[in-house]
C-alpha positions in Angstrom: 71.2 111.1 113.5 67.7 111.7 113.9 65.6 109.3 115.6 64.4 106.7 113.2 61.2 104.4 113.1 61.8 101.3 112.1 59.7 99.4 109.4 60.7 95.6 110.2 57.5 94.5 108.8 55.4 95.5 106.0 52.5 96.6 107.8 54.4 99.0 110.7 54.1 101.8 108.1 50.9 101.5 108.0 49.6 100.3 111.4 52.2 104.0 112.8 49.9 106.1 110.4 46.8 104.7 110.5 46.2 102.6 107.3 44.1 99.2 107.2 45.5 96.1 107.3 44.9 94.0 104.7 47.4 91.2 104.6 50.3 90.0 107.3 53.5 90.7 104.5 52.1 93.4 102.5 50.7 96.6 103.2 48.6 98.9 100.6 48.7 102.3 101.6 46.7 105.1 100.1 47.1 108.3 101.2 44.1 110.4 99.7 42.3 108.3 102.3 43.7 109.0 105.5 43.9 112.7 105.9 46.6 115.0 107.4 49.5 112.1 108.5 52.8 112.7 110.7 56.4 112.4 109.3 58.3 109.9 110.0 62.4 109.1 109.1 62.6 105.0 108.3 64.6 102.7 107.9 63.4 100.0 106.4 63.4 96.3 106.9 61.2 95.6 103.9 60.8 96.4 99.8 58.9 99.9 99.6 57.2 101.7 96.0 55.7 105.0 96.6 54.1 106.4 93.6 52.9 110.2 94.5 52.0 112.8 93.7 53.9 115.1 96.1 56.3 114.1 98.9 57.5 115.7 102.7 59.5 119.4 102.0 63.1 118.0 102.2 62.7 114.7 103.2 65.5 112.1 103.0 66.1 109.7 100.5 69.2 107.6 101.0 71.9 110.3 101.9 70.2 113.2 100.0 67.3 115.5 100.0 64.0 114.9 98.0 62.8 117.4 95.4 59.0 117.2 96.4 58.6 120.0 93.4 56.8 117.1 90.9 54.8 113.6 91.9 57.1 111.2 91.1 57.8 106.7 91.9 60.6 106.2 94.2 61.7 102.6 95.8 63.5 101.4 98.4 64.5 98.3 99.8 65.8 96.9 103.3 68.4 98.9 104.6 67.7 102.1 103.5 66.5 105.6 104.8 63.9 107.2 103.3 61.5 110.1 105.0 61.3 112.9 107.2 61.6 113.3 111.1 58.5 114.4 112.7 58.8 118.0 113.5 55.1 117.7 114.8 53.6 119.2 112.0 50.7 117.1 109.9 50.4 117.0 106.3 48.3 115.4 102.9 49.4 113.5 101.0 48.0 112.2 97.6 49.0 109.0 96.2 50.0 104.8 97.4 52.6 103.0 98.6 52.9 99.4 98.6 55.6 97.7 101.3 56.1 93.9 101.5 58.2 92.1 103.4 61.5 90.3 101.5 60.4 86.7 102.7 56.8 86.7 101.2 58.4 87.1 97.8 61.6 84.3 98.7 61.2 81.6 96.1 59.9 83.8 93.2 61.2 85.2 89.7 61.3 88.7 92.0 64.4 87.4 93.6 66.4 86.5 90.3 64.9 90.2 88.7 66.4 91.9 91.4 69.5 91.9 89.5 67.7 94.2 87.4 64.8 95.8 89.3 68.4 98.5 90.0 65.2 101.1 91.1 65.7 99.6 94.2 68.8 101.3 94.8 68.6 104.3 92.8 69.4 108.0 94.4 67.1 110.7 95.4 67.9 113.2 92.0 67.1 109.4 89.9 63.5 109.5 90.9 61.2 108.4 88.5 59.3 111.2 87.2 56.3 109.6 85.4 53.7 110.5 83.1 50.6 111.0 83.7 49.7 108.1 82.3 52.7 106.1 84.0 51.2 107.3 87.3 47.4 106.3 86.4 47.9 103.0 85.7 50.4 102.3 88.6 47.6 103.4 91.0 45.4 101.3 89.4 47.3 98.3 89.8 47.1 99.3 93.9 43.5 99.4 94.0 43.4 96.5 92.1 45.9 94.7 94.6 44.2 96.6 97.6 40.2 94.8 96.5 41.8 91.5 96.1 43.6 91.4 99.4 40.4 92.6 101.0 38.1 90.5 99.4 40.0 86.9 99.2 40.7 84.8 102.1 44.4 84.2 102.3 45.8 80.9 100.7 49.0 80.0 98.8 47.0 80.4 95.7 45.7 84.1 96.9 49.4 84.6 97.8 50.7 83.3 94.5 48.6 86.2 92.8 49.5 89.0 94.8 53.2 87.7 94.8 52.2 87.9 90.7 50.9 91.7 90.8 54.1 92.8 92.9 56.1 91.5 90.2 54.2 93.1 87.6 54.2 96.5 89.4 57.8 95.9 89.3 58.1 94.9 85.6 55.7 98.1 85.0 58.4 100.5 86.4 61.5 98.6 84.8 59.4 99.7 81.4 58.4 103.3 82.7 62.6 103.4 84.1 63.6 102.1 80.7 61.7 105.5 78.9 63.6 108.0 81.3 66.4 105.9 80.5 66.1 106.9 76.3 65.7 110.6 77.3 68.1 110.9 79.3 70.6 109.4 77.1 69.4 111.9 74.7 69.9 114.9 77.3 73.3 113.6 78.2 74.7 113.0 75.2 78.0 113.8 76.3 78.0 111.2 79.3 80.4 109.1 77.7 83.0 111.7 77.1 82.5 113.2 80.8 83.0 109.2 82.1 86.2 109.1 80.0 87.4 112.9 81.6 87.0 111.2 85.1 89.0 108.0 84.5 91.6 110.3 82.6 91.8 113.1 85.9 91.8 110.0 88.0 95.6 109.3 86.6 96.0 113.0 86.6 95.8 113.1 89.8 97.8 110.0 90.7 94.9 108.3 92.4 95.6 104.9 91.6 98.6 104.9 93.5 96.4 105.3 97.0 93.2 104.0 95.7 94.2 101.3 93.3 92.1 101.0 90.0 89.3 103.0 89.1 85.9 101.7 89.8 82.1 102.0 88.9 81.2 103.4 91.9 83.9 105.7 92.3 83.1 107.1 88.3 79.5 107.4 89.5 80.1 109.4 92.6 82.0 111.7 90.3 78.8 112.3 87.7 76.5 112.6 90.7 75.2 109.2 89.8 74.4 105.9 91.8 75.9 103.5 91.1 72.5 101.9 89.8 71.2 104.5 88.0 74.8 105.3 86.1 75.2 101.8 85.0 71.6 102.2 83.1 72.2 104.9 81.7 75.6 104.0 79.9 74.1 101.1 78.6 71.9 103.0 77.2 73.8 105.7 75.7 77.3 103.3 74.6 75.8 99.5 74.9 78.4 98.7 77.1 78.3 98.7 80.9 80.4 100.7 82.7 83.0 98.2 83.2 83.6 97.0 80.1 84.5 101.3 79.6 86.2 100.9 82.1 88.1 97.9 80.9 88.6 99.2 78.0 90.2 101.8 78.8 92.7 100.6 80.9 94.1 98.2 78.1 94.4 101.3 75.9 96.1 102.8 78.4 98.1 100.1 79.3 99.1 99.8 75.4 100.1 103.3 75.2 102.3 103.0 78.4 104.1 100.1 77.0 104.4 101.6 73.6 105.8 104.4 75.0 108.7 102.3 77.0 107.4 100.9 80.0 108.1 97.5 80.9 105.0 95.4 81.9 105.8 95.4 85.5 106.3 99.3 85.0 102.8 99.4 83.4 100.7 97.2 86.0 102.1 99.7 88.7 101.5 102.8 87.0 97.7 101.4 86.1 97.5 100.9 89.5 97.3 96.7 89.6 98.6 95.4 93.2 100.7 92.6 91.4 101.9 92.4 88.2 100.1 89.5 86.9 97.3 90.4 87.8 98.0 92.4 85.2 99.2 89.9 82.8 96.1 87.9 83.4 93.9 91.3 83.0 95.6 91.7 79.5 95.5 88.5 78.3 92.1 88.1 79.0 90.9 91.3 77.1 93.2 90.9 74.2 93.7 87.3 73.7 98.0 88.1 74.4 100.9 88.4 76.8 101.6 91.9 77.6 105.0 90.9 77.3 104.3 89.6 73.3 102.2 92.7 72.9 105.8 94.4 73.5 107.5 91.9 72.0 105.1 92.3 68.8 105.7 96.1 68.6 109.7 95.3 68.9 108.8 93.3 66.0 106.9 95.6 63.6 109.7 98.3 64.6 112.5 96.4 62.6 110.8 95.3 60.0 109.7 99.2 59.4 113.8 99.5 59.7 114.5 97.1 57.6 112.1 98.3 54.7 
């Protein structure tokens, strides 16, 4: 592992690169004012949003490399690695960075909305490609937030306003990502068919015998997407979550297996359920009937067809 610079507090990054510090738990960095700065490979203990015209060549974001050909927005959460190891060179960057301690946002709606702010866990290839207007709006918000922090004494009231600014930035990021999802949905009209193929191939390769039921993480990985981004695009395309798509696939496959003559226990094993009773509960939850009753109804239909 390359040497990491640990950003345990919001201002650790600003202090390291010589940027001004204005608030003990929130850092606003304007790269254009700094001149050339050295690279750092950062292990985050804070939340960070970078809206820049350029990024370090061959920078790391998560486990992958980052394409610096276009300006964009990247966001990361505590525990992630982002940046580039120091190679002795210095570079000039253009744009802004917002870093804030998780503890600062404790008890705010930010915590409630984290389940919507999936962009904090997207992969490198899923960075937001901002339009010029989107970029300028985010830059203006960063400037307004910094100006507010610089000219106001820290009090509970001013801190509440700072928190509102951060939530506003995150909400705009979410809005702009939704625009990108809509575009991705149009560009990836075959995503659902590729998703179905991943599921079919999973069983063709007998992977359920070793790994059990297919899950969202596996399917996203096969399609070279992070689970969060994959989920957002699938919802944009189909109106369903990836989990719902997988569940529907399993129900259809279960019915086909039982129609083909397999018992409930055999179907459960063939699908990858650890225990038959787990399959029974799953089937009843999604169809409203026990699998044994479903099989019985098939036999009843067959008898009626024979009599007629």
